[in-house]
C-alpha positions, 0 to 999 in steps of 0.5 A: 657881550663885547670885550676890548683890550689895551696894552701899554707899556711904561718904565718904573723902578720901585723898592719893596721894603719888606721883602726878604730878598733882592726886591727890596733894593731898588731896581726897575722894570719895563712894565706893561699894563693890560685893560680888559673892558666889556659891555653888553651892547656897543654904543652909538658908534659901534664900540664898548668904548673908542680906543683913544678914550681909553688910551687918554684914560690910561695915560693920564694915570700911567703917565704918573708911573713913567720913568718914576720911582714907586715907593711906599709912603710909610716906609721911613727909608723910603721917607729919606729917599723921597726926600733925596729925590725931591732935592733932585728933582726926580720924578716919584709916586707913593703907595699907601702900601708896597708899590708891588705889581698887584697893588698897582694893578688894583690901583690902575683899576680904580681909576679906570672904573671911575671913568668906566663905571662897571666896564672894566673886567681886569687890569694886568701888570706885567713886571717882565715877560713871564711875571704878572699880576691881575686884578679883576671884578 
């Protein structure tokens, strides 16, 4: 089995409205996404996937999160916050759930799986050097 991986950094802010501690406040991270793909055989070019293509597909999603405020659409406070951010022409991205690293990893996994079916092994989102969450098949 052949395996490749790619890391890509992005900056984001979020708020976990149901968190009992400080994370319920708006705060930011320098996040990093690490994607692992695998294949039992290489393509005609001797690759699992061209790294340029993987970068393009990752960027098509991560660019939506980069320098954006990530919020849960169902939180009443966030609805007000979204209106204010929209008036200020600030970049936002909404999730149906709390924008935790775990939810972010699953969302990116699902996006990549549409482009590289059955090749995505895992997606890891790092909020900090020490805190990561992974979604895997």
